[in-house]
N, C-alpha and C positions, 0 to 999 in steps of 0.2 A: 504494500500500500504506500502511496505517496501522500504527503500533506504539504500544501503551500499556503502561506499566510498573506492576507491583504489587510492593511491597517486603515482604520477610519476612526476619527474623533474619539480617542480613548477606548476604542474597541478594535475588534478584529473579526475577520471571516476566515475560517480554516477550510480550504477547499481540499477535499479528500477524494482519492480515486483508488480503485482496486477492491480487493477483498480484505475484510477486517478480521483478524484472528488475535489471539492473546498477546503476541508480541507487538502487534499494531496498536493495541490499547495502551501498551507501555509507551510507545512513541507518541501517541496522542496526549498521554499524561505529561510527558516531558514538554511538549509544545505548550500545553495549557499552563504549566508552572512557569515557563519562561514569559508568557504573556502576562500572567499575574505579577511577576517580579517587575515588569516594566509598566505596571499600573494600567494595563489594558484589560479591564474586567467585564466589558460587555462583549461577549463572544458568541458568534454563530458558527455552528458546525454545518457546513454545506455537504450534504450526502449525495448530491447529484451524480458524482462519479463513482459511488460505491455500488458494486454489483452484488456483494454478498457480505453478511456479517455472521460470524460463528455464533450459533445459538448458545453454545456452552460458555462463551466469553462475553456475551452481550450485557450481562449484569454489571460488567466493569464500567459501563457508561454511567450507571447510577452514581458510582463513586466520584466520577468527574463532576457531576452536577453538585454533589456535596462539597467537593473541593472549591469550586468557583464560588458557591454561596458562602463558604467560610471566609472568603475575601470580600464579602459584600458585593459580589459580582453577579452577572446574569448570563447563563449559558442557555442557548436555544438551538434547536435542531431544525434544519430546513432541507428541502430538496429530496425527501425520501421517496424512493420508488415504492410502489405497492408491495413488491416482494420483500424489500428490506424493512418496510414499516411492519409487515406481518411478522417477520422474525423478531423484531424488537418488542412488538406487542405480546407475542407468545412468550417472550422471556420476562414478561412482567413490567415492561417499561412504557406501557400505553400512556400514562400520564405525562410523559416527556415529549410525546410525538406531535401533538397538534398545536405547535407553538408559532412558528413563523414560516414565511414563504420567501422565495427569491424570484424576482422577475426574470425574463428571458436573458437579460444582460448580467445576471448575477447580483443585482442590487437587492439588498435586504429590505423586506417590507414587513414591519411588525404585524403579528397576528393577535388574536385574543390573549389576554393575560391569563396565565395558568401557573399555579404553583406546583411544580413537580414534587412527587414524593418518592423517596428511595424505598425500594422493596427489600 
């Protein structure tokens, strides 16, 4: 999996591509920690390029929401394909999924406010 960052007004969009497995969640964690260190606490995870998420490791995403919240930040998920959305929902992460959208140019558009709960 690859992760590329784009910075905007105290925040960032992480563009991800490929399949997400356990080691990829470790890479995502390192990226998020670095963003939080540089005071970029409004973060969107762009899943448009993600074609698969390991069901076994999907719960790791909940820990990342907790991490960002512990820094008074906001982590949102956008661009999920129906297939990836179903994997994350089946892994118990449904409350994290209906948060934001990206337009066709990759610009972040806020969706309805939801407070994700870790499972």
